[in-house]
N, C-alpha and C positions, 0 to 999 in steps of 0.2 A: 744531797737527798732534795729532792723536791717536794713541798708541802702542797697538795691539793687545795684550789681556791674553793674551799667550801665554807657554809656558814657566813657568806658575806653578802647577803641579799640579792644575789643574782643568780637565777636557774641555770645552772648549766647541765644540759642533757648527758653529757658523758659520765658524770658523776652520779647521775639520779639512778643510784643502784646500791642495793643493800651493803655493798663493800665498802661504800663511801657514805653511809648512813643517809641514803636519798638525797645526797648534795647538803648534808647537815641541815635538812630541812629547808632549804632556799625554794623549792618548786611547789610549796604548799602554803596557802593563806594563813593557816592557824600555827604553823612551825616557822615560818619567815621571819626573820628579824632584819630590819633595814639598817643599811650602815650610810656612813657619810658618802661614799661612793656610788652606793646602788640602793634604789626603793623597790621594795618587794613589788612583784607583780606589775613592773613599768619597767621601759626602757627609754633611751634617746634621751638622758638626762632627767629623767623622771617625767616626761611629758606625754609617753605613749603608753597607754594601758594595754597590756599584753594579758593580764590575767594569770591564770595556773592552768595551762592546758596540760603540763607534764606531770601534774601532781602525783606522785605515788608514795606509798608507804607500805609498813609491814601487811603481809596478807591477812586476811580475816580481823583487821584491826579497824575500830571505829576511829575518826579523827574529828576532834573538835571543831566545829564549822564557825563558830562565834561564841560571844559571851553567852553564860548561862541565862535563861528566862525563868523568872520564879513564878510560882502561883500565885491565886489572889490570897488563898489561906488553906491550911489544911483540911478545913471542911470542905472546901469546894471540889474536892476530887480533882483538882488542876492534873492535867494531862492524862486523864483517861483516855482521851482521844486526841492524837496529834497529826499532822498532815504538813507534807512539806514538798512546794511546788516542783516541778520535773526539772526545773531550772536551778533550783536552791536558793530560791530569792524571796519567797513568800512562806510564811510559817503560820499555821493555825493551830491553837491550842485550846481544847474544850475544858471547861468547868463545869460539868453536866449538873452537878447539885445545886448550882445558883443559875442555871440555864443560861450560860455565856459561852460564846466562841470569841477570842481574842484572836487579830490578825495583826502580824509583824511583818516588816520589809527589812531585807539584809542592806545594812549601810556599812561595808567593810566588814570588821569584826563585831558590829553591833547588831542587834535586833532592836528595831525602832518600831514600838506598837502604832499602827496604822487605824485600827477600829476597833470598836467592841460591838458584836451583834448579841443583842439579847433576845433571847427566846419568851416564850410565857412561862411566867412562873410555875415552878413544880413540874415542869415538863419535863425534866432532863434534856433539854435542847442541847445538841451537840454531841449526844451519846457515839453518834459515826459522824466522821468527817471525811471530805477529801478535797484534795487539789489536782488540778490537771497542771499544764505548764504554768499559767498564771492565773487561771480562773478559779473561783471559790464556788463549791456546792455543800451544802448541809443536809443531811437526812436526818429525820428524825427516828 
């Protein structure tokens, strides 16, 4: 009996289906676990970045794409408006009660805060936000 090479940190397209639990999660950034032999999202001894072009999961299921990002405070209504860039690398989170929009850049599994955009006090700045591929726009 041969054991399929799943959950080894290397995405194998043959095993990337529901019968093999989507290669044990090896094809998606948020479920892949690197091993001594393989580094997730890389090939060639870990020197060539391949990313996760074959990421598949259970249909109609959201996949966590990075560490959680928490609000400024419960009173700020953080997350009332959120936007993710088309490439999934820039995240905008509005805190309209304090008229703030926070921008984050994705770095691996972490969201690194890039900028805080402060609107006029009491204006509910950021009630509606949107991101294109990598650009940012805010509407009031």
